[in-house]
C-alpha positions in Angstrom: -45.0 8.9 5.8 -44.4 10.4 9.3 -41.8 7.7 10.1 -40.3 8.1 6.6 -39.7 11.9 7.1 -38.5 11.5 10.7 -36.0 8.9 9.5 -34.7 11.0 6.7 -34.6 14.4 8.5 -34.1 13.3 12.1 -32.0 10.1 12.3 -30.1 10.5 9.0 -29.6 14.2 9.7 -28.1 13.5 13.1 -25.8 10.8 11.7 -24.7 13.1 8.9 -24.0 15.9 11.4 -22.1 13.5 13.7 -19.8 12.5 10.8 -19.3 15.9 9.2 -19.0 18.1 12.3 -15.2 17.5 12.8 -14.6 18.5 9.2 -16.7 21.6 9.5 -14.5 22.6 12.5 -11.2 22.0 10.7 -12.0 24.0 7.5 -12.5 27.5 9.1 -9.6 26.9 11.6 -7.3 26.5 8.6 -7.9 30.2 7.8 -6.9 31.3 11.3 -4.7 34.4 11.3 -3.0 33.2 14.5 -0.9 30.1 15.1 -3.6 28.5 17.2 -5.7 25.4 16.9 -8.7 27.3 18.5 -11.1 30.0 17.3 -9.9 33.4 18.2 -12.2 36.3 19.3 -11.7 37.9 15.9 -12.8 34.8 14.1 -15.9 34.3 16.3 -16.8 38.0 15.6 -16.3 37.4 11.8 -13.7 40.1 11.6 -11.6 40.1 8.5 -8.3 40.5 10.4 -9.0 37.2 12.2 -8.7 35.2 8.9 -5.7 34.6 6.7 -4.4 32.2 4.1 -0.9 32.2 5.6 -1.1 28.5 6.5 -1.8 27.6 2.9 1.0 29.8 1.8 3.3 28.0 4.2 2.2 24.7 2.7 2.9 25.7 -0.8 6.3 27.4 0.0 7.7 25.0 2.6 10.1 22.5 1.2 9.3 19.8 3.7 5.6 19.9 2.8 6.3 20.1 -0.9 8.7 17.1 -0.8 6.1 15.1 1.1 3.4 16.1 -1.5 5.7 15.1 -4.3 6.4 11.7 -2.7 2.6 11.1 -2.3 2.0 11.8 -5.9 4.9 9.5 -6.9 3.7 6.6 -4.8 -0.1 6.7 -5.0 -0.4 6.6 -8.8 2.0 3.7 -9.1 0.3 1.8 -6.4 -3.1 2.5 -8.0 -2.0 1.1 -11.3 -0.7 -2.1 -9.8 -3.8 -2.5 -7.5 -6.2 -1.8 -10.4 -4.4 -4.3 -12.7 -4.2 -7.1 -10.1 -7.6 -6.5 -8.6 -9.4 -6.4 -12.0 -7.8 -9.7 -13.2 -8.5 -11.3 -9.8 -12.2 -10.2 -9.9 -12.6 -11.5 -13.5 -11.0 -14.8 -12.6 -13.0 -15.3 -9.4 -16.2 -14.5 -11.3 -15.8 -17.7 -13.3 -18.0 -20.5 -11.9 -15.5 -23.2 -12.6 -12.7 -21.7 -10.4 -12.3 -24.0 -7.3 -12.2 -22.6 -3.8 -13.5 -19.2 -5.0 -14.7 -18.1 -1.6 -11.5 -19.0 0.2 -9.4 -17.2 -2.4 -11.7 -14.2 -2.2 -11.4 -14.1 1.6 -7.6 -14.2 1.3 -7.5 -11.4 -1.3 -9.7 -9.0 0.7 -8.0 -9.8 4.0 -6.0 -6.6 4.0 -9.3 -4.8 4.6 -10.1 -7.0 7.7 -6.7 -7.5 9.3 -5.7 -4.5 11.6 -3.4 -2.3 9.7 -0.7 -2.4 12.3 -0.5 -6.2 12.0 -0.2 -5.9 8.2 2.5 -3.3 8.5 4.5 -5.3 10.9 4.2 -8.4 8.7 5.2 -6.4 5.6 8.2 -5.0 7.5 9.6 -8.4 8.4 8.9 -9.8 4.9 10.3 -6.9 2.9 13.4 -6.6 5.1 14.3 -10.1 4.2 14.0 -9.5 0.5 15.6 -6.1 0.5 12.6 -3.9 -0.2 12.3 -2.3 3.2 13.1 1.4 3.0 12.8 1.5 -0.8 10.3 3.3 -3.2 9.0 0.0 -4.7 8.6 -1.5 -1.3 6.2 1.2 -0.3 4.4 1.1 -3.7 3.9 -2.7 -3.5 2.6 -2.4 0.1 0.1 0.3 -0.9 -0.9 -1.8 -3.9 -1.6 -4.7 -1.6 -3.8 -2.5 0.6 -5.7 -1.1 -2.4 -6.3 -4.3 -4.3 -9.2 -5.5 -2.2 -11.2 -2.3 -3.0 -10.7 -3.0 -6.7 -11.7 -6.6 -6.4 -15.0 -5.7 -4.5 -16.0 -2.9 -7.0 -15.2 -4.9 -10.1 -16.9 -8.0 -8.7 -20.0 -6.0 -8.0 -20.0 -4.7 -11.6 -19.6 -8.2 -13.0 -22.8 -9.4 -11.2 -24.9 -7.8 -13.9 -22.5 -8.7 -16.8 -24.1 -10.7 -19.6 -21.8 -13.7 -20.2 -23.4 -14.4 -23.6 -21.5 -11.3 -24.9 -18.1 -13.0 -24.4 -19.4 -16.2 -25.9 -20.7 -14.4 -28.9 -17.3 -12.7 -29.4 -15.5 -16.0 -29.1 -17.9 -17.5 -31.7 -17.0 -14.6 -34.1 -13.3 -15.5 -33.8 -12.1 -13.0 -31.1 -9.3 -14.2 -28.8 -9.6 -13.8 -25.0 -7.5 -10.6 -25.0 -9.5 -9.0 -27.8 -12.8 -10.0 -26.1 -11.6 -8.5 -22.8 -10.7 -5.1 -24.2 -13.4 -4.8 -26.8 -16.4 -6.4 -25.1 -15.9 -6.8 -21.3 -13.8 -3.8 -20.4 -16.1 -1.1 -21.7 -19.0 -2.5 -19.6 -17.1 -2.9 -16.4 -15.0 0.2 -16.7 -17.1 2.1 -14.1 -16.3 -0.5 -11.5 -12.6 -0.5 -12.5 -12.3 3.3 -12.2 -14.2 3.3 -8.9 -11.9 0.7 -7.5 -8.9 2.7 -8.8 -10.1 5.8 -7.1 -10.6 3.9 -3.8 -7.0 2.4 -4.2 -5.7 5.9 -4.8 -7.3 7.3 -1.8 -6.1 4.4 0.3 -2.5 5.0 -0.8 -2.6 8.8 -0.6 -4.1 8.7 2.9 -2.0 5.8 4.4 0.5 6.5 7.1 1.0 3.3 9.2 2.6 1.1 6.5 4.8 3.9 5.2 6.1 4.5 8.8 7.2 0.8 8.9 8.5 0.4 5.4 9.5 3.9 4.2 12.7 5.9 4.7 13.2 9.6 4.9 13.2 9.7 1.1 9.7 8.3 1.0 8.1 10.6 3.5 4.6 11.1 2.3 2.0 13.8 3.1 0.3 11.9 5.9 3.7 11.0 7.3 4.6 14.7 7.4 1.3 15.5 9.1 2.0 12.8 11.7 5.5 14.2 12.3 4.1 17.7 12.5 1.7 16.7 15.2 4.4 14.9 17.2 7.4 17.4 16.9 6.0 20.8 16.0 2.3 21.5 16.3 1.9 23.7 13.2 -1.5 25.0 12.1 -0.3 24.2 8.5 -1.7 20.7 9.2 -5.2 22.2 9.2 -4.6 23.7 5.8 -3.3 20.3 4.5 -6.3 18.5 6.0 -8.7 20.9 4.3 -6.9 20.3 0.9 -7.2 16.6 1.4 -10.9 16.9 2.3 -11.4 18.8 -1.0 -9.6 16.1 -2.9 -11.8 13.5 -1.3 -14.9 15.4 -2.1 -13.9 15.6 -5.8 -13.1 11.9 -5.9 -16.4 10.9 -4.2 -18.3 13.1 -6.7 -16.6 11.2 -9.5 -17.5 7.9 -7.9 -21.1 8.9 -7.7 -21.2 9.8 -11.3 -19.6 6.5 -12.3 -22.1 4.6 -10.1 -25.0 6.3 -11.9 -23.4 5.6 -15.3 -22.9 1.9 -14.3 -26.6 1.7 -13.4 -27.7 3.2 -16.7 -25.4 0.7 -18.6 -26.8 -2.2 -16.7 -30.4 -1.0 -17.1 -31.0 -0.4 -13.4 -31.7 3.3 -13.8 -33.4 5.4 -16.5 -31.1 7.0 -19.0 
């Protein structure tokens, strides 16, 4: 019991603090009343005049930031839809025992998670430039979909581990075709894994900057790209406000993922209802 509590409170607490400390520093700095990246004397003294929401106001009123936000919300959902569709179909296909070379195919499909992103971006640049997709909206969408598909494959495959194959055979014996079986029997049971993978794909696309720098043009400047440009050309504290907003979005999505995980465990009988 002593080791158990030391592990939970000591080691896990230290790791949690190590991971969360940079975020805890960024959030209060985003309310700095001055155009600094450091804590002012008024902030340290907790004086009201040391805090302001002007950086958030700049984000919501500045045309550059709003165009970047609009581009992110135009690219990320489209990439998420493609990644979810392709990843779900690939996971279902690879879950069949009769498919040859399943491990090799799986390794190829999840390789975007393993290969360094700069290498993937360079390869996509040379490939898309030859087929005319470099610098286009659909080029960026397809590239982000390729990066998000492995997350969908992994989450859906994990959900399919506890799937009862006799349900699909029973549906086929009752006269249901494969499409009807998928949407009426299989999909309702694996939907937590599908939605979880879709959320991971969305986060991957929404937060990605390297690929869009290689493949995008000025018309596809996303929010991370605008943040990267702001750090290089004009060090604006508005970046801190944007980072805080993105952290809040991530927390909401992670909360949804946890709720879906618990629902999936209840559906598979791994947790009490």
